[in-house]
CHARMM internal coordinates of N, CA and C (Angstrom, degrees):
IC EDIT
DIST 1 N 1 CA 1.4455
DIST 1 CA 1 C 1.5245
ANGL 1 N 1 CA 1 C 107.62
DIST 1 C 2 N 1.3166
ANGL 1 CA 1 C 2 N 114.01
DIHE 1 N 1 CA 1 C 2 N 142.82
DIST 2 N 2 CA 1.4552
ANGL 1 C 2 N 2 CA 120.95
DIHE 1 CA 1 C 2 N 2 CA 179.89
DIST 2 CA 2 C 1.5148
ANGL 2 N 2 CA 2 C 109.02
DIHE 1 C 2 N 2 CA 2 C -130.84
DIST 2 C 3 N 1.3149
ANGL 2 CA 2 C 3 N 115.41
DIHE 2 N 2 CA 2 C 3 N 170.57
DIST 3 N 3 CA 1.4555
ANGL 2 C 3 N 3 CA 119.64
DIHE 2 CA 2 C 3 N 3 CA 174.90
DIST 3 CA 3 C 1.5213
ANGL 3 N 3 CA 3 C 107.77
DIHE 2 C 3 N 3 CA 3 C -113.40
DIST 3 C 4 N 1.3239
ANGL 3 CA 3 C 4 N 115.50
DIHE 3 N 3 CA 3 C 4 N 129.38
DIST 4 N 4 CA 1.4555
ANGL 3 C 4 N 4 CA 121.99
DIHE 3 CA 3 C 4 N 4 CA -178.16
DIST 4 CA 4 C 1.5141
ANGL 4 N 4 CA 4 C 107.38
DIHE 3 C 4 N 4 CA 4 C -133.74
DIST 4 C 5 N 1.3113
ANGL 4 CA 4 C 5 N 117.33
DIHE 4 N 4 CA 4 C 5 N 118.12
DIST 5 N 5 CA 1.4673
ANGL 4 C 5 N 5 CA 122.63
DIHE 4 CA 4 C 5 N 5 CA -178.95
DIST 5 CA 5 C 1.5287
ANGL 5 N 5 CA 5 C 111.58
DIHE 4 C 5 N 5 CA 5 C 53.33
DIST 5 C 6 N 1.3296
ANGL 5 CA 5 C 6 N 116.00
DIHE 5 N 5 CA 5 C 6 N 39.64
DIST 6 N 6 CA 1.4589
ANGL 5 C 6 N 6 CA 120.70
DIHE 5 CA 5 C 6 N 6 CA 177.80
DIST 6 CA 6 C 1.5165
ANGL 6 N 6 CA 6 C 115.48
DIHE 5 C 6 N 6 CA 6 C 79.95
DIST 6 C 7 N 1.3334
ANGL 6 CA 6 C 7 N 117.81
DIHE 6 N 6 CA 6 C 7 N 3.44
DIST 7 N 7 CA 1.4663
ANGL 6 C 7 N 7 CA 121.57
DIHE 6 CA 6 C 7 N 7 CA 179.48
DIST 7 CA 7 C 1.5241
ANGL 7 N 7 CA 7 C 109.22
DIHE 6 C 7 N 7 CA 7 C -112.53
DIST 7 C 8 N 1.3199
ANGL 7 CA 7 C 8 N 115.71
DIHE 7 N 7 CA 7 C 8 N 144.29
DIST 8 N 8 CA 1.4606
ANGL 7 C 8 N 8 CA 120.41
DIHE 7 CA 7 C 8 N 8 CA 174.02
DIST 8 CA 8 C 1.5175
ANGL 8 N 8 CA 8 C 107.59
DIHE 7 C 8 N 8 CA 8 C -82.49
DIST 8 C 9 N 1.3290
ANGL 8 CA 8 C 9 N 115.94
DIHE 8 N 8 CA 8 C 9 N 125.64
DIST 9 N 9 CA 1.4618
ANGL 8 C 9 N 9 CA 121.20
DIHE 8 CA 8 C 9 N 9 CA -175.73
DIST 9 CA 9 C 1.5235
ANGL 9 N 9 CA 9 C 110.49
DIHE 8 C 9 N 9 CA 9 C -134.14
DIST 9 C 10 N 1.3344
ANGL 9 CA 9 C 10 N 114.12
DIHE 9 N 9 CA 9 C 10 N 156.24
DIST 10 N 10 CA 1.4582
ANGL 9 C 10 N 10 CA 122.12
DIHE 9 CA 9 C 10 N 10 CA 173.15
DIST 10 CA 10 C 1.5200
ANGL 10 N 10 CA 10 C 107.98
DIHE 9 C 10 N 10 CA 10 C -110.47
DIST 10 C 11 N 1.3121
ANGL 10 CA 10 C 11 N 115.88
DIHE 10 N 10 CA 10 C 11 N 142.25
DIST 11 N 11 CA 1.4626
ANGL 10 C 11 N 11 CA 121.12
DIHE 10 CA 10 C 11 N 11 CA 173.55
DIST 11 CA 11 C 1.5235
ANGL 11 N 11 CA 11 C 108.58
DIHE 10 C 11 N 11 CA 11 C -88.42
DIST 11 C 12 N 1.3066
ANGL 11 CA 11 C 12 N 116.01
DIHE 11 N 11 CA 11 C 12 N 172.23
DIST 12 N 12 CA 1.4639
ANGL 11 C 12 N 12 CA 121.37
DIHE 11 CA 11 C 12 N 12 CA 175.06
DIST 12 CA 12 C 1.5271
ANGL 12 N 12 CA 12 C 109.82
DIHE 11 C 12 N 12 CA 12 C -56.63
DIST 12 C 13 N 1.3142
ANGL 12 CA 12 C 13 N 116.72
DIHE 12 N 12 CA 12 C 13 N -44.75
DIST 13 N 13 CA 1.4683
ANGL 12 C 13 N 13 CA 121.24
DIHE 12 CA 12 C 13 N 13 CA -179.95
DIST 13 CA 13 C 1.5298
ANGL 13 N 13 CA 13 C 110.96
DIHE 12 C 13 N 13 CA 13 C -61.63
DIST 13 C 14 N 1.3372
ANGL 13 CA 13 C 14 N 117.06
DIHE 13 N 13 CA 13 C 14 N -42.51
DIST 14 N 14 CA 1.4709
ANGL 13 C 14 N 14 CA 121.10
DIHE 13 CA 13 C 14 N 14 CA 178.53
DIST 14 CA 14 C 1.5218
ANGL 14 N 14 CA 14 C 111.06
DIHE 13 C 14 N 14 CA 14 C -58.88
DIST 14 C 15 N 1.3349
ANGL 14 CA 14 C 15 N 116.30
DIHE 14 N 14 CA 14 C 15 N -47.33
DIST 15 N 15 CA 1.4649
ANGL 14 C 15 N 15 CA 121.13
DIHE 14 CA 14 C 15 N 15 CA -177.81
DIST 15 CA 15 C 1.5272
ANGL 15 N 15 CA 15 C 110.40
DIHE 14 C 15 N 15 CA 15 C -64.43
DIST 15 C 16 N 1.3221
ANGL 15 CA 15 C 16 N 117.16
DIHE 15 N 15 CA 15 C 16 N -41.71
DIST 16 N 16 CA 1.4695
ANGL 15 C 16 N 16 CA 120.21
DIHE 15 CA 15 C 16 N 16 CA 178.17
DIST 16 CA 16 C 1.5274
ANGL 16 N 16 CA 16 C 110.71
DIHE 15 C 16 N 16 CA 16 C -60.10
DIST 16 C 17 N 1.3154
ANGL 16 CA 16 C 17 N 117.07
DIHE 16 N 16 CA 16 C 17 N -41.51
DIST 17 N 17 CA 1.4646
ANGL 16 C 17 N 17 CA 120.39
DIHE 16 CA 16 C 17 N 17 CA 179.19
DIST 17 CA 17 C 1.5223
ANGL 17 N 17 CA 17 C 111.08
DIHE 16 C 17 N 17 CA 17 C -67.75
DIST 17 C 18 N 1.3333
ANGL 17 CA 17 C 18 N 117.59
DIHE 17 N 17 CA 17 C 18 N -42.27
DIST 18 N 18 CA 1.4624
ANGL 17 C 18 N 18 CA 121.11
DIHE 17 CA 17 C 18 N 18 CA -179.77
DIST 18 CA 18 C 1.5234
ANGL 18 N 18 CA 18 C 112.10
DIHE 17 C 18 N 18 CA 18 C -63.91
DIST 18 C 19 N 1.3378
ANGL 18 CA 18 C 19 N 116.35
DIHE 18 N 18 CA 18 C 19 N -40.58
DIST 19 N 19 CA 1.4612
ANGL 18 C 19 N 19 CA 120.94
DIHE 18 CA 18 C 19 N 19 CA -177.34
DIST 19 CA 19 C 1.5267
ANGL 19 N 19 CA 19 C 112.84
DIHE 18 C 19 N 19 CA 19 C -89.91
DIST 19 C 20 N 1.3188
ANGL 19 CA 19 C 20 N 115.65
DIHE 19 N 19 CA 19 C 20 N -5.32
DIST 20 N 20 CA 1.4698
ANGL 19 C 20 N 20 CA 121.50
DIHE 19 CA 19 C 20 N 20 CA -178.55
DIST 20 CA 20 C 1.5312
ANGL 20 N 20 CA 20 C 111.53
DIHE 19 C 20 N 20 CA 20 C 56.74
DIST 20 C 21 N 1.3418
ANGL 20 CA 20 C 21 N 113.74
DIHE 20 N 20 CA 20 C 21 N 51.11
DIST 21 N 21 CA 1.4601
ANGL 20 C 21 N 21 CA 121.13
DIHE 20 CA 20 C 21 N 21 CA 177.53
DIST 21 CA 21 C 1.5237
ANGL 21 N 21 CA 21 C 108.35
DIHE 20 C 21 N 21 CA 21 C -124.60
DIST 21 C 22 N 1.3107
ANGL 21 CA 21 C 22 N 116.03
DIHE 21 N 21 CA 21 C 22 N 160.97
DIST 22 N 22 CA 1.4515
ANGL 21 C 22 N 22 CA 121.12
DIHE 21 CA 21 C 22 N 22 CA 178.06
DIST 22 CA 22 C 1.5191
ANGL 22 N 22 CA 22 C 111.94
DIHE 21 C 22 N 22 CA 22 C -79.87
DIST 22 C 23 N 1.3187
ANGL 22 CA 22 C 23 N 115.59
DIHE 22 N 22 CA 22 C 23 N 171.12
DIST 23 N 23 CA 1.4606
ANGL 22 C 23 N 23 CA 120.35
DIHE 22 CA 22 C 23 N 23 CA -177.69
DIST 23 CA 23 C 1.5271
ANGL 23 N 23 CA 23 C 112.24
DIHE 22 C 23 N 23 CA 23 C -66.15
DIST 23 C 24 N 1.3323
ANGL 23 CA 23 C 24 N 117.95
DIHE 23 N 23 CA 23 C 24 N -31.75
DIST 24 N 24 CA 1.4677
ANGL 23 C 24 N 24 CA 120.55
DIHE 23 CA 23 C 24 N 24 CA 178.84
DIST 24 CA 24 C 1.5277
ANGL 24 N 24 CA 24 C 110.39
DIHE 23 C 24 N 24 CA 24 C -64.77
DIST 24 C 25 N 1.3357
ANGL 24 CA 24 C 25 N 117.52
DIHE 24 N 24 CA 24 C 25 N -47.56
DIST 25 N 25 CA 1.4699
ANGL 24 C 25 N 25 CA 121.07
DIHE 24 CA 24 C 25 N 25 CA 177.59
DIST 25 CA 25 C 1.5249
ANGL 25 N 25 CA 25 C 110.23
DIHE 24 C 25 N 25 CA 25 C -65.98
DIST 25 C 26 N 1.3171
ANGL 25 CA 25 C 26 N 116.54
DIHE 25 N 25 CA 25 C 26 N -35.75
DIST 26 N 26 CA 1.4628
ANGL 25 C 26 N 26 CA 120.48
DIHE 25 CA 25 C 26 N 26 CA 177.57
DIST 26 CA 26 C 1.5205
ANGL 26 N 26 CA 26 C 111.58
DIHE 25 C 26 N 26 CA 26 C -61.36
DIST 26 C 27 N 1.3245
ANGL 26 CA 26 C 27 N 116.71
DIHE 26 N 26 CA 26 C 27 N -43.99
DIST 27 N 27 CA 1.4680
ANGL 26 C 27 N 27 CA 120.32
DIHE 26 CA 26 C 27 N 27 CA 178.13
DIST 27 CA 27 C 1.5262
ANGL 27 N 27 CA 27 C 111.28
DIHE 26 C 27 N 27 CA 27 C -64.72
DIST 27 C 28 N 1.3311
ANGL 27 CA 27 C 28 N 117.02
DIHE 27 N 27 CA 27 C 28 N -38.18
DIST 28 N 28 CA 1.4669
ANGL 27 C 28 N 28 CA 119.90
DIHE 27 CA 27 C 28 N 28 CA 176.43
DIST 28 CA 28 C 1.5204
ANGL 28 N 28 CA 28 C 109.97
DIHE 27 C 28 N 28 CA 28 C -60.70
DIST 28 C 29 N 1.3229
ANGL 28 CA 28 C 29 N 116.40
DIHE 28 N 28 CA 28 C 29 N -42.71
DIST 29 N 29 CA 1.4575
ANGL 28 C 29 N 29 CA 120.81
DIHE 28 CA 28 C 29 N 29 CA 179.30
DIST 29 CA 29 C 1.5245
ANGL 29 N 29 CA 29 C 110.79
DIHE 28 C 29 N 29 CA 29 C -63.89
DIST 29 C 30 N 1.3206
ANGL 29 CA 29 C 30 N 117.54
DIHE 29 N 29 CA 29 C 30 N -48.26
DIST 30 N 30 CA 1.4584
ANGL 29 C 30 N 30 CA 121.47
DIHE 29 CA 29 C 30 N 30 CA -177.73
DIST 30 CA 30 C 1.5266
ANGL 30 N 30 CA 30 C 112.10
DIHE 29 C 30 N 30 CA 30 C -66.53
DIST 30 C 31 N 1.3169
ANGL 30 CA 30 C 31 N 117.79
DIHE 30 N 30 CA 30 C 31 N -26.62
DIST 31 N 31 CA 1.4651
ANGL 30 C 31 N 31 CA 121.16
DIHE 30 CA 30 C 31 N 31 CA 177.58
DIST 31 CA 31 C 1.5239
ANGL 31 N 31 CA 31 C 112.76
DIHE 30 C 31 N 31 CA 31 C -86.46
DIST 31 C 32 N 1.3323
ANGL 31 CA 31 C 32 N 117.48
DIHE 31 N 31 CA 31 C 32 N -6.19
DIST 32 N 32 CA 1.4621
ANGL 31 C 32 N 32 CA 121.54
DIHE 31 CA 31 C 32 N 32 CA 178.74
DIST 32 CA 32 C 1.5283
ANGL 32 N 32 CA 32 C 109.15
DIHE 31 C 32 N 32 CA 32 C -75.37
DIST 32 C 33 N 1.3262
ANGL 32 CA 32 C 33 N 117.05
DIHE 32 N 32 CA 32 C 33 N 131.46
DIST 33 N 33 CA 1.4663
ANGL 32 C 33 N 33 CA 121.56
DIHE 32 CA 32 C 33 N 33 CA -178.03
DIST 33 CA 33 C 1.5216
ANGL 33 N 33 CA 33 C 113.53
DIHE 32 C 33 N 33 CA 33 C -62.35
DIST 33 C 34 N 1.3348
ANGL 33 CA 33 C 34 N 118.14
DIHE 33 N 33 CA 33 C 34 N -21.69
DIST 34 N 34 CA 1.4614
ANGL 33 C 34 N 34 CA 121.24
DIHE 33 CA 33 C 34 N 34 CA 180.00
DIST 34 CA 34 C 1.5289
ANGL 34 N 34 CA 34 C 112.31
DIHE 33 C 34 N 34 CA 34 C -80.78
DIST 34 C 35 N 1.3143
ANGL 34 CA 34 C 35 N 117.17
DIHE 34 N 34 CA 34 C 35 N -14.35
DIST 35 N 35 CA 1.4600
ANGL 34 C 35 N 35 CA 121.39
DIHE 34 CA 34 C 35 N 35 CA -177.96
DIST 35 CA 35 C 1.5258
ANGL 35 N 35 CA 35 C 108.52
DIHE 34 C 35 N 35 CA 35 C -91.91
DIST 35 C 36 N 1.3417
ANGL 35 CA 35 C 36 N 118.10
DIHE 35 N 35 CA 35 C 36 N 123.70
DIST 36 N 36 CA 1.4693
ANGL 35 C 36 N 36 CA 121.51
DIHE 35 CA 35 C 36 N 36 CA -171.79
DIST 36 CA 36 C 1.5315
ANGL 36 N 36 CA 36 C 115.04
DIHE 35 C 36 N 36 CA 36 C -80.96
DIST 36 C 37 N 1.3170
ANGL 36 CA 36 C 37 N 117.20
DIHE 36 N 36 CA 36 C 37 N 48.55
DIST 37 N 37 CA 1.4642
ANGL 36 C 37 N 37 CA 121.42
DIHE 36 CA 36 C 37 N 37 CA 179.44
DIST 37 CA 37 C 1.5248
ANGL 37 N 37 CA 37 C 110.24
DIHE 36 C 37 N 37 CA 37 C -96.69
DIST 37 C 38 N 1.3277
ANGL 37 CA 37 C 38 N 115.04
DIHE 37 N 37 CA 37 C 38 N 160.32
DIST 38 N 38 CA 1.4605
ANGL 37 C 38 N 38 CA 120.91
DIHE 37 CA 37 C 38 N 38 CA 178.28
DIST 38 CA 38 C 1.5182
ANGL 38 N 38 CA 38 C 109.09
DIHE 37 C 38 N 38 CA 38 C -130.86
DIST 38 C 39 N 1.3062
ANGL 38 CA 38 C 39 N 114.08
DIHE 38 N 38 CA 38 C 39 N 144.27
DIST 39 N 39 CA 1.4555
ANGL 38 C 39 N 39 CA 119.24
DIHE 38 CA 38 C 39 N 39 CA 176.06
DIST 39 CA 39 C 1.5211
ANGL 39 N 39 CA 39 C 107.86
DIHE 38 C 39 N 39 CA 39 C -97.28
DIST 39 C 40 N 1.3200
ANGL 39 CA 39 C 40 N 115.92
DIHE 39 N 39 CA 39 C 40 N 129.15
DIST 40 N 40 CA 1.4606
ANGL 39 C 40 N 40 CA 122.20
DIHE 39 CA 39 C 40 N 40 CA 177.40
DIST 40 CA 40 C 1.5207
ANGL 40 N 40 CA 40 C 106.45
DIHE 39 C 40 N 40 CA 40 C -123.27
DIST 40 C 41 N 1.3228
ANGL 40 CA 40 C 41 N 115.40
DIHE 40 N 40 CA 40 C 41 N 108.17
DIST 41 N 41 CA 1.4609
ANGL 40 C 41 N 41 CA 119.08
DIHE 40 CA 40 C 41 N 41 CA -174.30
DIST 41 CA 41 C 1.5160
ANGL 41 N 41 CA 41 C 109.50
DIHE 40 C 41 N 41 CA 41 C 65.64
DIST 41 C 42 N 1.3204
ANGL 41 CA 41 C 42 N 116.45
DIHE 41 N 41 CA 41 C 42 N -120.95
DIST 42 N 42 CA 1.4637
ANGL 41 C 42 N 42 CA 120.77
DIHE 41 CA 41 C 42 N 42 CA 179.28
DIST 42 CA 42 C 1.5197
ANGL 42 N 42 CA 42 C 112.33
DIHE 41 C 42 N 42 CA 42 C -101.84
DIST 42 C 43 N 1.3255
ANGL 42 CA 42 C 43 N 116.95
DIHE 42 N 42 CA 42 C 43 N 4.51
DIST 43 N 43 CA 1.4664
ANGL 42 C 43 N 43 CA 121.17
DIHE 42 CA 42 C 43 N 43 CA -175.73
DIST 43 CA 43 C 1.5184
ANGL 43 N 43 CA 43 C 111.73
DIHE 42 C 43 N 43 CA 43 C -111.15
DIST 43 C 44 N 1.3275
ANGL 43 CA 43 C 44 N 116.10
DIHE 43 N 43 CA 43 C 44 N 148.96
DIST 44 N 44 CA 1.4574
ANGL 43 C 44 N 44 CA 123.06
DIHE 43 CA 43 C 44 N 44 CA 175.07
DIST 44 CA 44 C 1.5203
ANGL 44 N 44 CA 44 C 108.86
DIHE 43 C 44 N 44 CA 44 C -103.78
DIST 44 C 45 N 1.3481
ANGL 44 CA 44 C 45 N 116.38
DIHE 44 N 44 CA 44 C 45 N 140.55
DIST 45 N 45 CA 1.4598
ANGL 44 C 45 N 45 CA 122.35
DIHE 44 CA 44 C 45 N 45 CA 179.27
DIST 45 CA 45 C 1.5179
ANGL 45 N 45 CA 45 C 109.60
DIHE 44 C 45 N 45 CA 45 C -139.62
DIST 45 C 46 N 1.3213
ANGL 45 CA 45 C 46 N 115.31
DIHE 45 N 45 CA 45 C 46 N 150.58
DIST 46 N 46 CA 1.4582
ANGL 45 C 46 N 46 CA 120.90
DIHE 45 CA 45 C 46 N 46 CA 171.71
DIST 46 CA 46 C 1.5262
ANGL 46 N 46 CA 46 C 107.06
DIHE 45 C 46 N 46 CA 46 C -139.41
DIST 46 C 47 N 1.3305
ANGL 46 CA 46 C 47 N 116.01
DIHE 46 N 46 CA 46 C 47 N 134.07
DIST 47 N 47 CA 1.4616
ANGL 46 C 47 N 47 CA 119.78
DIHE 46 CA 46 C 47 N 47 CA 177.79
DIST 47 CA 47 C 1.5243
ANGL 47 N 47 CA 47 C 109.04
DIHE 46 C 47 N 47 CA 47 C -63.00
DIST 47 C 48 N 1.3223
ANGL 47 CA 47 C 48 N 116.65
DIHE 47 N 47 CA 47 C 48 N 141.02
DIST 48 N 48 CA 1.4640
ANGL 47 C 48 N 48 CA 121.81
DIHE 47 CA 47 C 48 N 48 CA -177.93
DIST 48 CA 48 C 1.5252
ANGL 48 N 48 CA 48 C 111.01
DIHE 47 C 48 N 48 CA 48 C -57.29
DIST 48 C 49 N 1.3357
ANGL 48 CA 48 C 49 N 117.58
DIHE 48 N 48 CA 48 C 49 N -43.92
DIST 49 N 49 CA 1.4681
ANGL 48 C 49 N 49 CA 120.48
DIHE 48 CA 48 C 49 N 49 CA -179.66
DIST 49 CA 49 C 1.5240
ANGL 49 N 49 CA 49 C 111.53
DIHE 48 C 49 N 49 CA 49 C -65.22
DIST 49 C 50 N 1.3303
ANGL 49 CA 49 C 50 N 117.40
DIHE 49 N 49 CA 49 C 50 N -38.85
DIST 50 N 50 CA 1.4665
ANGL 49 C 50 N 50 CA 120.94
DIHE 49 CA 49 C 50 N 50 CA 179.18
DIST 50 CA 50 C 1.5277
ANGL 50 N 50 CA 50 C 110.33
DIHE 49 C 50 N 50 CA 50 C -66.92
DIST 50 C 51 N 1.3210
ANGL 50 CA 50 C 51 N 116.91
DIHE 50 N 50 CA 50 C 51 N -37.18
DIST 51 N 51 CA 1.4657
ANGL 50 C 51 N 51 CA 121.11
DIHE 50 CA 50 C 51 N 51 CA 178.22
DIST 51 CA 51 C 1.5260
ANGL 51 N 51 CA 51 C 110.50
DIHE 50 C 51 N 51 CA 51 C -65.74
DIST 51 C 52 N 1.3290
ANGL 51 CA 51 C 52 N 116.63
DIHE 51 N 51 CA 51 C 52 N -44.76
DIST 52 N 52 CA 1.4661
ANGL 51 C 52 N 52 CA 120.53
DIHE 51 CA 51 C 52 N 52 CA 178.42
DIST 52 CA 52 C 1.5255
ANGL 52 N 52 CA 52 C 110.73
DIHE 51 C 52 N 52 CA 52 C -62.07
DIST 52 C 53 N 1.3257
ANGL 52 CA 52 C 53 N 117.11
DIHE 52 N 52 CA 52 C 53 N -42.18
DIST 53 N 53 CA 1.4669
ANGL 52 C 53 N 53 CA 121.13
DIHE 52 CA 52 C 53 N 53 CA 179.11
DIST 53 CA 53 C 1.5253
ANGL 53 N 53 CA 53 C 110.51
DIHE 52 C 53 N 53 CA 53 C -65.18
DIST 53 C 54 N 1.3184
ANGL 53 CA 53 C 54 N 117.25
DIHE 53 N 53 CA 53 C 54 N -41.08
DIST 54 N 54 CA 1.4600
ANGL 53 C 54 N 54 CA 121.83
DIHE 53 CA 53 C 54 N 54 CA 177.59
DIST 54 CA 54 C 1.5246
ANGL 54 N 54 CA 54 C 110.27
DIHE 53 C 54 N 54 CA 54 C -57.96
DIST 54 C 55 N 1.3240
ANGL 54 CA 54 C 55 N 116.69
DIHE 54 N 54 CA 54 C 55 N -45.12
DIST 55 N 55 CA 1.4638
ANGL 54 C 55 N 55 CA 120.64
DIHE 54 CA 54 C 55 N 55 CA 179.97
DIST 55 CA 55 C 1.5244
ANGL 55 N 55 CA 55 C 111.45
DIHE 54 C 55 N 55 CA 55 C -66.34
DIST 55 C 56 N 1.3254
ANGL 55 CA 55 C 56 N 117.46
DIHE 55 N 55 CA 55 C 56 N -40.50
DIST 56 N 56 CA 1.4658
ANGL 55 C 56 N 56 CA 121.17
DIHE 55 CA 55 C 56 N 56 CA 178.57
DIST 56 CA 56 C 1.5211
ANGL 56 N 56 CA 56 C 110.96
DIHE 55 C 56 N 56 CA 56 C -61.61
DIST 56 C 57 N 1.3377
ANGL 56 CA 56 C 57 N 116.91
DIHE 56 N 56 CA 56 C 57 N -43.65
DIST 57 N 57 CA 1.4653
ANGL 56 C 57 N 57 CA 121.56
DIHE 56 CA 56 C 57 N 57 CA -179.20
DIST 57 CA 57 C 1.5215
ANGL 57 N 57 CA 57 C 111.43
DIHE 56 C 57 N 57 CA 57 C -63.36
DIST 57 C 58 N 1.3159
ANGL 57 CA 57 C 58 N 117.00
DIHE 57 N 57 CA 57 C 58 N -29.25
DIST 58 N 58 CA 1.4578
ANGL 57 C 58 N 58 CA 120.85
DIHE 57 CA 57 C 58 N 58 CA -177.29
DIST 58 CA 58 C 1.5168
ANGL 58 N 58 CA 58 C 112.82
DIHE 57 C 58 N 58 CA 58 C -101.79
DIST 58 C 59 N 1.3068
ANGL 58 CA 58 C 59 N 116.62
DIHE 58 N 58 CA 58 C 59 N 14.69
DIST 59 N 59 CA 1.4684
ANGL 58 C 59 N 59 CA 120.23
DIHE 58 CA 58 C 59 N 59 CA 177.89
DIST 59 CA 59 C 1.5200
ANGL 59 N 59 CA 59 C 110.06
DIHE 58 C 59 N 59 CA 59 C -59.50
DIST 59 C 60 N 1.3400
ANGL 59 CA 59 C 60 N 116.78
DIHE 59 N 59 CA 59 C 60 N -36.33
DIST 60 N 60 CA 1.4608
ANGL 59 C 60 N 60 CA 122.14
DIHE 59 CA 59 C 60 N 60 CA 173.91
DIST 60 CA 60 C 1.5253
ANGL 60 N 60 CA 60 C 106.22
DIHE 59 C 60 N 60 CA 60 C -78.12
DIST 60 C 61 N 1.3194
ANGL 60 CA 60 C 61 N 117.45
DIHE 60 N 60 CA 60 C 61 N 107.88
DIST 61 N 61 CA 1.4562
ANGL 60 C 61 N 61 CA 121.10
DIHE 60 CA 60 C 61 N 61 CA -172.93
DIST 61 CA 61 C 1.5175
ANGL 61 N 61 CA 61 C 113.91
DIHE 60 C 61 N 61 CA 61 C -62.96
DIST 61 C 62 N 1.3197
ANGL 61 CA 61 C 62 N 118.15
DIHE 61 N 61 CA 61 C 62 N -15.69
DIST 62 N 62 CA 1.4589
ANGL 61 C 62 N 62 CA 119.41
DIHE 61 CA 61 C 62 N 62 CA 176.56
DIST 62 CA 62 C 1.5259
ANGL 62 N 62 CA 62 C 110.53
DIHE 61 C 62 N 62 CA 62 C -70.48
DIST 62 C 63 N 1.3318
ANGL 62 CA 62 C 63 N 118.06
DIHE 62 N 62 CA 62 C 63 N -16.82
DIST 63 N 63 CA 1.4615
ANGL 62 C 63 N 63 CA 122.27
DIHE 62 CA 62 C 63 N 63 CA 179.63
DIST 63 CA 63 C 1.5229
ANGL 63 N 63 CA 63 C 112.13
DIHE 62 C 63 N 63 CA 63 C -100.14
DIST 63 C 64 N 1.3153
ANGL 63 CA 63 C 64 N 117.65
DIHE 63 N 63 CA 63 C 64 N 2.47
DIST 64 N 64 CA 1.4579
ANGL 63 C 64 N 64 CA 120.05
DIHE 63 CA 63 C 64 N 64 CA -173.97
DIST 64 CA 64 C 1.5236
ANGL 64 N 64 CA 64 C 111.29
DIHE 63 C 64 N 64 CA 64 C -68.92
DIST 64 C 65 N 1.3230
ANGL 64 CA 64 C 65 N 114.75
DIHE 64 N 64 CA 64 C 65 N 153.19
DIST 65 N 65 CA 1.4573
ANGL 64 C 65 N 65 CA 119.51
DIHE 64 CA 64 C 65 N 65 CA 178.24
DIST 65 CA 65 C 1.5202
ANGL 65 N 65 CA 65 C 108.81
DIHE 64 C 65 N 65 CA 65 C -82.52
DIST 65 C 66 N 1.2955
ANGL 65 CA 65 C 66 N 116.47
DIHE 65 N 65 CA 65 C 66 N 159.48
DIST 66 N 66 CA 1.4539
ANGL 65 C 66 N 66 CA 121.41
DIHE 65 CA 65 C 66 N 66 CA -178.57
DIST 66 CA 66 C 1.5163
ANGL 66 N 66 CA 66 C 109.42
DIHE 65 C 66 N 66 CA 66 C -102.06
DIST 66 C 67 N 1.3220
ANGL 66 CA 66 C 67 N 115.67
DIHE 66 N 66 CA 66 C 67 N 127.37
DIST 67 N 67 CA 1.4566
ANGL 66 C 67 N 67 CA 121.43
DIHE 66 CA 66 C 67 N 67 CA 173.36
DIST 67 CA 67 C 1.5125
ANGL 67 N 67 CA 67 C 107.41
DIHE 66 C 67 N 67 CA 67 C -103.54
DIST 67 C 68 N 1.3093
ANGL 67 CA 67 C 68 N 116.77
DIHE 67 N 67 CA 67 C 68 N 135.99
DIST 68 N 68 CA 1.4632
ANGL 67 C 68 N 68 CA 120.87
DIHE 67 CA 67 C 68 N 68 CA -178.99
DIST 68 CA 68 C 1.4944
ANGL 68 N 68 CA 68 C 111.41
DIHE 67 C 68 N 68 CA 68 C -74.71
END
COOR INIT
IC SEED 1 N 1 CA 1 C
IC BUILD
């Protein structure tokens, strides 16, 4: 986790490590419209609170998004 403009954020690499997924699946997740990440330049970021909320909303696996 890093701080960017006063906000705690996770990078694509951070999220992949937390979820124990590879970079290919991580990119699929970050490119999914349901995932609240933002691209800044060449880097992907997600606010820590938004990531936690995303995980809470998908705790019920019947609501989970599908990764190809």
